[in-house]
N, C-alpha and C positions, 0 to 999 in steps of 0.2 A: 479447612480441607489442607491436608497432609503437599508436602514438596512432590510427589509422584503424582498425586491426583490433579495437582496446580498443570504441571507440565501434559498430564491425559487431557486436561480441558482445552488448552492449547492446541495439542493434535486436532482435539473432535472440529474447534472452531476454524481452522484451516482448511481443512478433509471436508466437512462436511459444508462449507463456504463456498468452494470451488465445486463441488457435488454441484451444488446447485447452480452454479451458475451456467454448468454445462447442460444442466435441464432447459433454463432459457434458451442456449443454443441450439439444444433439440427441438425447442419449441417454437419460438418466433423466426426459424428459418425461413416458413413457408411464405411468413409476409412480405419479406425480401424474394424469395422466390415468384408470386404470383404475375407482376409485370411481364415476365419473360415467359412464363407458361400461358398467357393470355395470347401471346404471340405465336407461341410454338404450334401451340396446340388447341390455340381456341377458348383457352378456360374463360367463361363465360365473368362476367363482377357481380350477380345473384347468386352463383355458384358458388364461387368464393366465398362470400358470404355465408351460403348456406352450411359449408363445409368449417370454416371456421366458427359458428354458431354454434353447428351439432357438437362439434368437439368441445366448447365450452361451455356444452349444456353436460355433457357426459362427467369431464369432469367436476360441475357443480354438487351433480347429485351422487356421483361416487365420494367425494370428501362426506360429503355428509354422512354416509353411512361407514364408509372407511374411519372416521375418528375413532367410535367402539373399537371398531377390528384394529388398528393401528394401538390402542390401549391396554388392548388383552396379548397383544403377539409380542408388543413394542417395538420400536423405532430402527433398531437396524434392520431387522428382516424385511419391515415395510418401506424402509430406502432401497433396499436391495433389490424387493419385487420391482420399484417403481423404475430403478439404473437399468435392470437388464428388457423391460418391456417396453422403455424408452429408445433402446438400443437397436431391439429388433424391429418396432415398427420405421424408426427414417431409414433403414434397411429395405425394407417392403416397401415404402416410399419410394424412396429413388430407384429400387428395381423396376419402377413403372418405365423409366426411362428407357428401356431394352423391349418396349411394347410399340413406342415410337418410330416411325420410319423417320433413317436419319436425312434423308436426300430432301431434307423439307428449306426454305428459308422463313423467317419472320417475315409474320404478317398473310403467309400463304397457308391453304389448309389443309388441318395436320393427314395424316395418314400412319393408320395404328394396322398392327399386326396382329394375325392369328383370330382375323374377325370380328376383334376391338375394333369399338367405336365412341367417340364424344363422350358420350350417354353412360356406356361402361366406365370408364376411364374416373367418369364425376362420383359414381358409386365407390369403387373401388378407394377412391381418396379421401372420400367423407368416410369409408368402415375403418381404414387404415389410421387416418390421422384423428379419429375419434378412439381407436385402440390406444395412442399415444398418450393422448390428454388422461384414459382411464387410468394408465401407469405412473405417469407421472402425477397426478393428484396425491399418491399416497407422499410423497418428496417433502413436502410443507409439513404436514402431518407430522412425517416422522423425526423432520429435523426440531421442531418444535418441542416435541414430545420427549426427544434424549436431551435438547437445551434446559430445558424444564427442570431439569435432575443436578443440574449443572452450574444455576444463577439461581441468587436471591433475587427478592423482590427489589431490593436496592440497586443491584447488580445488571438488571435484565434491562433497563430503558440504557444505559453504557453502550450493553452487551450487542443490543439490537440493531445499536448505528451502525457498530463497525462491522456487524455481520452484514448488514446491509450496505455497506460498501461495497465487501469483497463480492457480493453475488453480480453486484451491476459487470464486473468483469464478463458474464453473459451476455447481456445487454450489449453491451463493447464489438464481444463478438461477432455478435446477428448486425449490429450496422456498421461497422468497417471492415469487416471479413466475410461475413456472406455476399457481398456484392461482387467482393474481388473473385472469389472461388467461384459464382455464377458465371464470370464471364472471362475468366481466364480457362473454365475446364469445361466437360459437360455436367449440365445442370443437376445430374446425379449425386456430385459431389458434396451438393452443399447439403445432402443431408447422410453421405459416408461420412463425411470427417465427422461431423457430431458424433454420428454412431462409435466411431472411434473412441469420442474422448469419454463417452460413456460406456465403455469399457474397462480403458485405464483406469476410470473414477468406483466403478463395481470392485477393481480388486484392493482399489487402495480402503475404499469403506468397510470391506470385507477383513482386512488386515488390522487396519489403525482405529479404529473409531470402537469405542466403549461408550455403552448405551448409559452405565450408572457409576458412579462411585463406590458404591458397594452392591451389595448381593442385593436385589429388589424383586418383590413380587408384583405381577401382574393381577389388577383385577378382573374378576368375569365381565360380563356385556352389562348383567344386572346390577354390579355394582357401581358399572359407568354410569350407567343411564340415571340408577338412586341419585347418583354425587351431582348431577347435571341438575335434574329434577327439586332437591333439595339444597343447592346451593344457594348463599345467602346474596348472592348478586344475582340472581333468574333473571328480573326485571332488565336490568343493566346488559346482560348477556341477549335477551330477544330485543333490545334496542341496537343493542350491535352489529345484530343479525342484519337490521335491516340498513343501517351505515354502510355495512361491509356490499350489500348488496347494489346500493348507490355510489360504492367508490368501485367497484368490477365494471360498472356502467361506463363510467372516467376514463381508466387506467386502459380498459381494452378496448374501447371506442377510439382510444388515439392511437395504442401499440401496435393494432391490429393495422392500421390504415394507412401510416404514415408514407410510404413507399409508393402507395396507390395514390395518394392523395399528391405527389408532387408530379407523378406521371401522369395523373389525371386531367390534375388542377391548372399545373402550369405547363402542360404540353410538353413535358421531356420522355424521349424515347428510352426506353428500357433499355436499353443498352446505353446508352447513355448516362445514366441515374448515379453512375459510382463517382464522375467525376464533375457533378452536378453541385455548385458550390455552397446556395441556400442548404441542398440536403447534407453535404459534408458536411457544413456547420454545427446543423440537428447531430447528427452521427458521430460527432466528438464529443461537441460540449452536452451530450445530454446525460453518459453516463457517469461524467465528472459531477455534471449540476444533480445526480437524484446520488453521486456517492456522500456529495455537500448535506443533501437536506439530510441523509443517513444517520451523518456525525454528528448536525443538530438537533434533531428531533428526538429521537432518544436519551444522549445525556444532557439535554433541557429538560425533560419530564422530572428525570432524577435530581439533578443539582436544583432548578429554580421552581418548582413543582413541589415538591416533597411525594416523587413518585408517583404522581396522579398526570395522569394521560391525557385527561380528555380538551383543557386549555390548550394544549400544545397542536392539539386535532381540528381544534375548531380554528384555531390561525389558519395553519395550512389551508382549510376548506374554504377560508375568506379568498386566502392568495388566488387558490385556481378557480374560484368564480370570477374572478376580476379579471385572470389569464383568459379565460375562457371568451368572457363576455368584451374585452378587447380584440380578439380576434375576429369577434363577427364584423368586425367595424373597418377593418384592413387585413382584407384578403388578396388582394389583386397585387401586392410586393410581395415576392417571396423570401426578400430576407428579414423582412417584419415578421412573417408568420413561421418561418425558422423561428428566430427570436422566440416569439409570445409561446410555439409550441415546448420550447427546450424551458421556460419561465414556471410552464402548467406542468408539465412532468417532473420539475424539479417540487415544485408545491403537493403534488397528491403523492409524492413518494413518502413526503415527512407522514404524509396519512398512513399510509401502508405500511410504513417502520411501525406505527402506533398501533396500528389495528394487526397484525398478524406477528409482530417481533417480539408485545410488549402484553398486550393485554389479554391474548390466549391463556399467557402462563398466570397471569395477574389473577383474569378470573375463573380458569378450570383448577389451578393449582398444578401441581405434577402429578396427581394420578388423574385427572380425565383431562391436561392440556390438550391431547389428540383428538380427542371429543370436541371441543370449544374450538380446537384449528379448523376441524372438519365442517364445523358450523358459518363458520367466518369465514373461510376460504370456498366454502359450494357455495353462499352466498352470490360473495364479490364472482363466480365464474358463470352462476345463472345469471347474474347483473349482466356480465360481459356476452352471453348467448344472446340475449334479448336485444343489447344494443346493435350486437353484428347483423340479424335478421334486419332489424329497423334501417339502419345505416345501407345495408344491403338492397335492401325493398327501396326507398324513400331517394337514393342516389342513382338507379339504374331509371326510375319511373323520372326523374328531374332533369339526371345529369348536373346537378347546380349544387357545389360544393357551399354555399351558404348556409347551406342545411345542418351540413355538419356540425359548428358551432352551436346553433341552436338547439339540436340537439340534447347536445352534450349540458347544454344553458340547466336542463331541465332538472336530472338528477344531480346538479351540484346545486342546485339553490335548495333543493329540501336537504342534501347533505348539510350544509351548513346548517339550516336550521335544526335538524335533529341533534349535531354534533354540540350547539349551543347549549339546549332543552340536557345534554348530556353532561354538559360541565355543571351547568347548575344543581342537577342532582347528586354528581361526585361530591359537590361540595357540602349538600346539607349530608351526605353519607358522612365524611368525612367529620363533619360537626358532630352529628351524633354517635360517631366512635368516641371522639374526644368528651362526651358531656355525659 
């Protein structure tokens, strides 16, 4: 790779990394806003679960279909579409603020303007947030598609670690900045400010990102699907889809419930969550823990396992299982719960980094990496949709947060078994190739 291409590769790295961080900022902001929305407009927990679950389901189904489309149109066009859609959706969601009567106090019944009621608001929220996730689904597809052309297999583990650390900036914005915005400004700004960031990143992607080091033609949809069906490791691809489904249950089952967990389980007022020390510990440490996990998981697979990914993934799943299992036995102490949740997010990020950052390119190659990413990411979000509906129903009926880690322990156990089997299979494949 010549000097100019190396310079462009680093430029792509930072622009795409920050752009996906902004996607996080524009995606998980609702989870921070929910406790206050519950107080101000009476948004029920089960309705929040349905809004998030529907959005995750739309995301999951879209990336399945969007993978081949991204391979055809190219990653740059796909991520520009995702950024523009996320911008518009967040503006629309924030604009719902103007349908609520401002002369209300937290805990009182909300009064809506222009004949709207809570049922109408929930329906609109579900539609708009589903639209947000529809467009955002093209973000991950596009980034993997672009980066697969710029990095070789031996580089991808190291690259994914660095890239995963950059996008954790978005998680930091959600956990630390969103509560400040929410309780310092009208709640609409927790959606308007991420939309502003999206506008900036749209311009930077349009101007600075190059999709390929050289001119490159995109395959037809027939060619893309044929390449997947004829892939030499298609059995491993299918097994990874199942692993991704379980990973999505764990990740989304935690990320979308964190703020609600601290406000509900420990009876913290929504307006006080930003200064609640156990939450602050989680909010500050989690992004750094996930950065560390990204920096360790990908590069270690390159350096210590000869670019084999599944041994690292199995180890990460084992730690995740231990963390969730431990959480079941000590949920009365907020500080212990916070520490265990940080540990779980550290562990599961190692899995996600390997799964989405390296395996998609390893198994799909440059030609159909977008399609494989769509399969893996789609499975993750379909799993997330299932777990969101499940947690919403169970916690509404029982009001007992002990069931939360119990539910999460099931996909964690299955994922550990599946990853162990894939490690053995990967070892056999490598042995066959060498002999």
